[in-house]
N, C-alpha and C positions, 0 to 999 in steps of 0.2 A: 396186487393190492398196493404194493409200494408205489407203483406208477400212478395209481388212482389217487393215492394220498398226495403225491408230489403235484399232480395236476390240480388237486383241490387247493393246495397250499400256495400255488403260484400267484393267483390273483390277490390273495391277502398280502403276500410279500411285496407285490407291486404297490398296493395301497399304502403299505407301511413306508416304503421308500418315498412315495409321493408325499405322505404326511411329513416325513422327516425333512424333505426338501423345502416344503412350505414353512416348517418351523424355523429352518436355518435362514430363510429369506425374510421372515417376518421380523420387524424391529420393535414394534410396539402394538398394543391392541388396537385393532381397527385400521392398521396401516394400509393404505391403498396406493402408495408410491410405487412407481414402476422402475425406478433407477436403482442400480446397485448402491449399497451403503457407502462405499468409498467414493462413488461419484457424487452422492449427496453431500459428502463432507467437502468436496471441492467447491460445490455450489455455495455452501455456507461460508467457506473461507473467502470466496470472491465477494460475497455480499458484505461480510464483516470488514473486508479490506485491510490494508490498502492493496494487497496483492497476494498472489501465490508465487512463492520464491522457491526455486528448485533446491537451493542450499538450505533454506530454513524449513521448507515443507517437502522434504525429499520423498516422502511416501505419496504425497498428493500430486506432485508434478507429473509422473508417468501416467497417472489416472486421468489427469487433465488432457494430456496428449492422446491417450487411448480413446476417450469419450468426448473429444472436442466438438463433434457435430451435435451430439445430444445436449451438451452443456450450452453451446451457443443457442440452440433451439429454446431451451428453458429460459435463458436470459432474455431472448427476444420476446418471450411471453410477458416479460416484465419491462419491456422497452429499454433493455440494457444491451450494450455491445461489449463483447469480450475482446480485449487487446492482448495479443500474445507476442512477446519478443523472444524468438527461439534462440537468438544469439546470446542474449543476456539471461535467458531462462527465467523470465518473470512474466506474469500475466495480471491484468486488472480489468475492472469494468468501468465503463463510462456511459453517460446518458445518451440514448439515441436521439438524434436531431433530425427532424423532418419538416419540410415546408408544406407538405401535403396532408399532414396529420397533426391533430392536437394531442401531443404526447404528454401523458401524466408524468410528473417528475418524482422519481423515487430517490435520486441522489440529490443532496443539497450541497451548495457551495459554501465552503468554509474559508472566509476571507482571512488573509494573513496580514499581520502588522508589518511595518517597514522592516523591523529587525528580524522578524521571522522569515521574510523573503530574502533578506541579506544573508541570513544563515543558510537557507536552502541553496542559494547561489554558491556560497562557499563550499558546501558539501558536494554540490554538483561538480565543481571544479576539482575537488579532491578525487572524485570518481574518475574524471578524465585523466588526471595525473597517474592514478593507480593503474588504469587500463594500459596507459603507455608503457608503464614499467612492469606490467604483468603481475601486479600485487593486489591485495585486498585494500580497499579504502578504509583506513582506520584513523579516527580522530579522538582527541581527548577533550574533556570539558574545558581544560585550560586553553587548548587550541581555539576553540570556538569563542570563548570569552575574549581572548586576545584579538581575534579578528573583528568582533563586533565593537570592541573598545574604540576603534577609529571613528565610529559614527557618533560618539558622544560629543555634544557641543562643548566649545571652549568655556571654561569657568562655569560649568554646570553647577547651579546652586543645590541641586537635588541628586547627588550622585547615587544615593541609596535607591531612588526610584529607577534610575537607569539600570543599575545592577539588577534590580528585580525584573525589569523588562528583558534583560539578557537571559536570566534564569528561565523566564516564561517561554522565551523563544526556543531554548534547548528542550524544555519539557514538551513543547508543542511538536517538535520534530520526533521526539520519543513516542508521543501519543499517536502520531500518524504512522508509527512503525518505520520511519525513515532512518532511525538510529537504533541499532541492536546492541545491547550490552554484551561485552565480551567477558566471560566468566573469569574471575580471578585476576582481572587486570585493573582493578580500581575503577575510575571513571573514564574508561576508554570504550569507544563504540565503533562498530562497523557500519558504514553507510550502505543503505539498501540500494541495489541497482535499479529499483523501481523509480528512483528519482530521475533517472535518465529519460524516462518516458513522460515525465510531467512537464519538462521544459524543452521546447524545440530549440534547435541551434540558433534560430533568429531571435527568439525570446531571450536566450542566454546572453547573446551579444548586446542586445538593446538594454536589458536590465543591468548588465555589468557596466556598460558605459555610463548609465544614469547614476549608479551607486558610486562609481569611481569619481564622478564629478562632485557629488554631494560630499563624499569623504574628504575631498581636496578643498572644499569651500572654506573661506576664512573663518566663518562662524560655526563650522561643523554641521552636522545634520540638523541640529536643533534650530539653525537659522531658517530652515525651510519648514519647520514645524513637524518634521517627520518623526521625531522622537519625543514629542511633548505629551504623548498620551498612550495609555495601554491599548486603546482601541483604534488607533490609526490604521486604516486599511489600504492595501495596495492592490494592484490589478492581478497579482498571482493568486490563483485559487486552487484549492484541493477539493476533490469530490469525495463525499462520504455518504454512506448509506444512512437513511433516516431511521 
């Protein structure tokens, strides 16, 4: 009798286990997604941008590596490419470019002002120096303001406007998550390694030469008109999800 009872109970036990598994897998009512929850979180972070960073998103990074094929496939569905730097342990998305296909644009270009580009170059150089010394790239707001001060034109009649542009440049880097606040350190920040992927070596050299020439010009940057407006745009762009 016990054996018969056990035999009758087994199917119900299997059904209960199956229902439990479904309940654990479900995330919200009507969910039809096929990817694990942690994989979906990686997709969301990549779309939010600017990157998945192993140090900042330590739980997402191993998931990205584990499910790289599936993640790339989902991003390709959106005409996006996933770029992974295994050495720096960062990843980000960029728009697919094709000469044979009219690709809808999901990412938009965020043009940078002259001072914003100058700041990113400065931060990029700090990353290079930190790598050479085996340290983290850390900068203070004072460091950044001091670096950008060389681009103010001589006898600038509107110093307050220039100072505001400098503040805006720092805030833009923070908004793009290229500067990460260090807790309990005042206004000190760690530079995101993602910045290494945004500028190629050739672009860095060319832009650095251009900015050095402008900084050394007799009239300062203002003589070229580069710092005369908040909306002056340069060729350096950052891609953001719309």
